[in-house]
VEXZA-873793 format. One record per residue: x, y, z of N, C-alpha, C in turn. Coordinates in steps of 0.001 Angstrom, whole numbers, plus 524288, in hexadecimal, padded with zeros to 5 digits. Atoms other than C-alpha are relative to their C-alpha. Layout:
<recs>
XYZXYZXYZ;...
</recs>
This chain:
<recs>
803AE7FD558038618FA54F06BA99D17F9D17FECD80477;805FC8000D7FAD1181AD4F47BAA28A7FAFD7FE687FC8C;804BD800BA801BF174044EF5EA9D8F7FAFF802F080274;804337FE477FE70167C64F5CFA9D777FBE47FD2D8027F;802908010F7FC771600B4F37CAA8B97F8FD7FDA27FCAA;8066F801B280184150694EE11AA6657FEA58034F80360;803847FC7A7FE3F147324F8D8AAA407FD0B7FA4480508;80174803417FBD7140F54F52FAB78B7F91B7FCA67FD30;80482800C080361133EE4EC65AB2927FAAE8037480057;804D37FDEB8014B12A334F457AB8A2800DF8061C7FE57;8001E7FB77802DD13038500D5AB2387FFC67FF5B7FAC3;7FF7E7FFA8805CF131554FB4AAA5407FB467FE447FE6C;8055280162801DF122BB4F67BAA6467FD76805667FEAA;8042A7F8F5800B711CE2503F5AA8F58032D8035A7FACB;7FCF77FB1A80590126B250BEEA9D427FD557FCD17FC01;8017380192804F21228B50130A93CD7FB257FF267FFF3;8062A7FF038019F113C550216A975C7FE16805A47FE2F;801277FAAB8036E114625109AA94F480302800637FA90;7FFA27FFEE8069A11BEF50E97A88467FAF67FDAD7FCF5;804388049A802D51126C504A4A839E7FAB3803B1800B5;806277FB7E7FFDE1063150E78A87D78015B8049E7FBB1;7FDE57FBCF804A410DD551A13A80EA7FDB57FE047FA3E;8001C801198069410F2C51221A743F7FB767FE217FEDD;80584801E1801A91010F50BE6A744E7FDB5803F68001C;802867FD598014B0FBC951824A766C8009A804617FA6A;7FC617FBA88051F1036852077A6A607FE717FB577FB79;801B280383804EF100E2512F4A62007F8478011C800BA;8056B7FE49800260F18551713A65407FEF8805957FD11;801317F9C9801570F2AA5255CA60F87FFE37FE767F962;7FEF37FF4C805840F0B7526C0A51B7802F0802CA7FDF2;7FD7C7FC75801420F74D52E7EA49677FFA4805DC7FFB8;803867FA407FF4E0ECB2539A0A489B7FFAD801DF805B7;8007D7FE477FAE00EC0C53957A56D38055A80315800F0;7FB807FC0F7FE7D0FC0953CFDA58768002C804817FDA2;800587FBB4802BD0F96C5467DA4F597FDCD803F5801EC;805957FD577FC7F0EDA254D08A555B8033B800C080482;7FC697FE427FA9B0F5C054C3AA62DD80303803987FFFD;7FBDD7FCB27FF461016355291A5D917FDDC8062D7FDE2;801B47FA9D8011C0F8AE55D5AA57337FEB580311803B8;804647FD7F7FC770F11F56008A6321804DA800E48048C;7FB2D7FE407FC4E0FF6656022A6A0280107805397FE74;7FDD57FAC2804F81038756B97A5FD07FD1B803578017B;804C67FBFC7FFDC0F67D5733BA61568006B801C8806E0;7FF827FE7B7F96A0F825572C9A7168804BC802E1801C1;7FB6F7FDEE7FED4106AE5765BA70967FEA3805D57FE42;7FF9E7FB21802E01038B581A5A67947FCAF8043980353;804567FCCC7FD500F7505872BA706480450801C480569;7FB8A800A37F992101B958520A7C5A804EE804607FDCD;7FE127FB9E801EC10B8358E84A74687FDB6804B77FF6F;8035F7FA7580142102A1598A4A6FD47FE098028B80579;801E97FDB57FA500FC8759A0CA7E388056B802F1802ED;7FBEB7FCB67FD631092659C4DA84278023E803F47FCA0;7FDEE7FB348005410EC75A5B0A7A747FA38803AB7FFB4;804757FBA97FDF7101295AD16A7ADC7FFD78016580556;800B57FE4A7FA4B100B15AD7AA88ED806938031580267;7FAE87FCA17FEBA1105C5B23FA89927FE64805257FEDD;8016D7F9C08018E10C425BF45A83957FA62800DD7FF98;8044E7FC447FFE6101835C783A88087FCA4803EF7FD3A;802D97FBD88029D1013D5D09EA7F088029F805F080208;7FE357FC7A7FCF9106995DAE9A891D805E3801597FED6;7FB9E801277FF89113895E031A8719802657FEFA80457;7FE7E803867FA0111D225DA63A905A80224806EC80276;7FF6A7FD207FBA5120D45E293A9CA0805848011A800AF;7FA8B7FFF08008412CE05EB1CA9B2D804587FE2C80665;7FBCE801D07FC47139085E751AA54E7FFFE805CA8040F;7FFEC7FB187FD09138405F1A8AB120804B58010D800DB;7FA2A7FF417FF39145A85F176AB12B802D4803B67FC06;7FDC27FCD9803C7147C15F832AA5037FFAA8059B7FF0F;800357FAA380037149426061EAA2177FD4B7FF8C7F985;800917FE56806421425D60AABA96BA801BB805BE7FF7E;7FBEB7FC998018F14AC66161FA90B47FB0F8047B7FC9F;8006C7FCF3804271464562270A8955801C2800C67FB6E;7FD017FE6C804B614AFF62643A7C1F804978033F7FFA3;7FCDD7FB4E7FE91153A9630E5A81FA8050F7FB6480123;7FAC8802B77FF15162F062C23A81A9803A4803428029E;7FDAC7FCCF7FCD116C0C631CDA8BB0806217FEDA7FDC0;7F9D1803578006417B2463006A8794802F98035A801FB;7FB577FD147FE761870A63368A8D8F8051D7FE867FD91;7F9BA801C08025E1951563597A879C80450800FF802BF;7FA087FFAF7FB921A0CF633D1A90B68057C7FEEE7FD54;7F9F97FE1D800D01AFFB6339AA8FD87FFDC7F7F47FE59;7FF3C804D97FFD01B4CE6251FA8DA67FE4D7FC54803A2;800758041C7FC5B1B3906213AA9A307F87F7FE1F80255;806388006B7FEFA1A41F62179A9AC07FE048012A80400;8028B7FE277FD2A19C0662179AA537802847FC8080543;7FD6A803BD7FBB91A5E0619B2AAE9C800428026D8053D;7FE487FBBB7FC371A81462557AB74E7FFE2804F87FF78;7FD8A7FB438013A1AA0B632B0ABB607F9678029F7FE25;806927FD55802CA19EA663BFEAB4DB7FD917FDEA7FC06;802B880320803D119A3F633A2AAAC07FDA97FB2980143;80207804C67FCF21967462A0BAB4027FACE801A8802D8;8046A7FD3F7FC1F18E7F6335AABBC47FB67801157FAE4;802A67FF36804791890663859AAE707FC497FB5F7FEE6;804868039F800FB1846E62BBAAAAF97FCBD7FE0F80386;80519802367FC7A17DD962880AB7E17FBDA805007FFAF;804527FC577FE411766563549AB7FB7FDAF7FF347F940;804BF800CE8033E1714D630C8AA8F57FDD67FB8C80107;801AC805577FCE816DB9623D7AAE617FC028026F80293;803AF7FE887FB1B167B562C04AB8F17F975801F07FC13;804137FD298049415F096353BAAD477FDB97F9C77FD34;8041E803948037915B8D627E2AA6437FCBB7FE0080316;8036B804507FC761562F620A2AB2037FAE0805547FFCB;8039C7FCDB7FF5514D5A62C9EAB2FA7FC70800777F9EB;801A37FF19805B614B2263136AA369800127F9EC7FB7B;800C380437803B014C6A622CEA9E0E803D7801247FAEA;7FE3D7FED280316155A1628E9A9508805457FBC77FFAE;7FB8D8050D7FFB7160FE61EA3A8FF48044B803428007F;7FAB37FD8B7FF5216F196229AA937A8033F7FBA97FE12;7FA5180454802E817C2D61D1DA8C8980358804117FF9E;7FC067FE6F80065189B4620EEA8B2E8034E7FEE07FB81;7FE618008F80337193E6623E3A821D805F88027B80217;7FB217FCD77FDFE1A35A6258CA84E080355801DD7FAE4;7FB657FE18803AC1AD5A62BE6A7CC98043F7FDC280030;7FB4F803BB800111B8B4623F7A796680340800D77FE1C;7FA687FE0D804411C5ED62747A74B8800C0805BA803E9;7FDA27FB567FCA61CAD96355BA76F87FA6E803E0802CF;805367FCD37FD751C15F63DBBA7F9C8002C805147FF5F;8010B7FA288029F1BF22649F9A76D37FBEF8000D7FDCA;805E77FE8F802031B41E650D8A71C2800E57FE0F7F927;8009E8043A805661B87D64AE1A64157FEA47FAD180048;80110805E1800321B8C763D04A687A7F9808005480205;805EB7FFF87FCB11AB9D63F9CA71B07FB447FFA67FAED;8035D7FE5C8038D1A3EB644F5A65947FCBC7FAF97FDE4;8031C802AD802EC1A180638B3A5E157FD037FD29804E1;80371801987FC8A19CBB6316BA6B287FB5D8035580128;8072D7FB077FE9B1922963DA3A6E037FD9D7FE687FB49;8044B801558062B18E2C63B1DA5F257FE747FA537FFD4;802E3806738002718BA262BADA60DA7FAD18006280516;8029A7FF937FC221849162FE6A6DE47FA268033D7FCB2;8049E7FDB0802E117C3463997A657B7FC997FE8E7FB05;803418034780400179DB630D7A5A4D7FC757FB0D80246;802478039F7FD0D175B162704A64897F9C38021F80209;804147FBDA7FCE816997631FEA67158003A8008E804E6;7FF597FF767FA1016D636337BA74797FDE4805E57FEDB;802E67FB597FE4B1646263ECCA7A0B8023B803B0802D5;7FCBB7FD367FC2A16CA7642B1A8472804E77FE8B7FF38;7FBDE800B98020E17A8664430A82758037080245805C1;7FC607FDBC7FB60184016447BA901480510800617FE0A;7FAD0801D580100191156461FA8F668048880257803DB;7FCF27FFE47FA4919C0E64588A99B980559800147FCEE;7FBFD7FF75802FF1A98F648FEA96DE800978057D7FCC7;7FEF87FA76801441B0FC65518A91537FED67FF327FA8F;802EA7FEDC805101B02D65146A82957FC1D7FD267FFA7;80369801DE800671A503649BFA85797FAB9804AA7FFCA;804787FC86800EA19CED65527A886B801AC805257FCFD;7FF857FCD3803AD1A43D65ED8A7FF67FE377FEE27FB99;801B980131805AA1A01B65744A73ED7FAB780079800A9;805127FFA87FE881931D65589A7A027FDDE805AD7FF54;8024E7FA1F8011C190A766494A7A498024F8030E7FB73;8008C7FE9D80573195AC666F9A6E5F7F9A97FDB87FBFD;8029A802CA8031818CDD65E05A67B47F927801AB801CC;804C87FF567FD921801C66227A70877FC8F802DF7FD7E;804717FB7B8039317B1A66E7FA67877FE017FEC27FB8F;801E9802B28064717A4C665F9A5BFE7FC357FAB180021;803EE803B77FD7B1723E65B65A62D47FD65801F280331;802477FDB17FC7616999662DDA687E7FAF67FE4D80180;803F4804567FD4815E48657EAA6B51801AF7FBC5803E7;7FDD6803CB7FB061692C6504AA740980163805318043B;7FF077FFAD7FB4A1695C653AEA81CA807607FF2580277;7FAFF801DB7FF0C177C865558A85A8800C480263806D2;7FE557FDCA7FD5F17D3B65576A91F3804BE7FEBA802F3;7FB80800F67FF1418AEB65854A9557801AA801C780685;7FDFC7FF297F7AB1915A65531AA43B8059E8027B7FF4F;7FA237FD637FD5A19D9365D1EAA88380061805497FC34;7FEF07FD3D8032E19C6E66836A9F0B7FEFF800727FA69;801D87FEA98052419C4D66DE7A918D7FB9C7FF1E7FCCF;804917FDE48018F18E85671FAA8FBD80111804367FBE4;7FF6F7FAA5804641898667ACEA85227FA9A801A180155;804937FDC07FE8117E7068245A84817FA2B7FD2A7FCCA;8049C802368026C1760067870A7B2B7FBA77FFAF803C2;803A98010A7FCB5168C267723A80AD7FE837F991801AE;80008805087FC9916ACC66872A81128046A7FC958030F;7FBC18016F7FEB2176CA6679CA88787FD8C801E980621;7FEC67FF6D7F958177B866598A97FE8041B7FFBB80278;7FB5D801AB7FF24183D56661CA9EB77FED98001C806EF;7FF81802597FB471865065F29AABBE805327FF9A801EE;7FBE37FEB07FE0218FE466258AB577802E57FA0F801BA;7FE31804D67FCDC199B8655EEAB91B800018014180575;8002A8008C7F96B19BA9652D1AC7A77FBE67FECF8026B;804EC801647FDFE1921065201AD1BA7FBAF7FFE67FD9D;8042780096802031856064EB9ACD567FCF97FFC77FB6D;801E28010D805FD1866464B83ABF6E7FC457FCDC7FF33;803338030E800CA17EB7640CDAC01B7FACA8011B7FF5F;8052F7FE127FF13172F36474CAC45C7FF03803467FC67;802657FB048038A173C465378ABB76801E17FA8F7FA37;8006F804A9805DB1782C64779AAFCC7F9E17FF4B7FFC0;80516803BA8013C16AE76413CAB2F97FB8A804977FF8C;803A37FCED8016D1638E64E1BAB3C6801448031F7FA5E;7FF6F7FFA18063816893652A6AA6AF7FE607FC0E7FCA1;8013F802028035416568647EEAA0C07FA607FE2F800BB;805C57FF777FDEB157F264724AA65D7FD53804207FA7D;8009C7FA3B8030F1565965497A9FEF7FECA7FFBF7FA03;7FECC8009F807A615A866520CA92E37FC497FAA37FEED;80348805998029E1522F6448BA924A7FAFB802C97FFAB;805337FE76800C01477064C1CA96F67FED6804C57FB73;801087FAD2802B9148F9657B2A8D1F8008F7FCB77FA58;800DE8028D80414148E864D9AA81717FA757FE3D80047;806B8802CA7FFD213A3B648C0A855D7FCBC805597FD38;
</recs>
């Protein structure tokens, strides 16, 4: 069994003196004085909170992040086969679209035709891009280009960029050859299509 050690006399004396002084001071205060001190403390706290809140907002709008890109209300959408933008011509087309987006601030996205690679199966995927209000539709791949070429005459407000052939005589269709330079050709075609929407 351990016993508590008594505090050294000088420490016990100082602590007791301070305690007695606090108790004596509190006893000297009357009820009304305590209430007034509490109200004063609440008022001071309220003033501090108000000053902090008012000084936090100076009425000016926040400065936008300089790294954030501000897009226009133009969407360019790419229709690809089930491989998407992972390689080949579709990857170069996607890079060209991104290049055009840097200059025009158009939003770019892509959709893949999942399942059978046929015009019949590609049509619903193209329709979903058109329903999403894509302003410029790019198509890569034989069934994708074919279905886009068939849809272009009935969607005259949409610009179509067909990569690798299958062009039509419609005024809203641009054909870009696959191969060397496709990235730059696609970027130029998208830039022209976006400029034509202004």
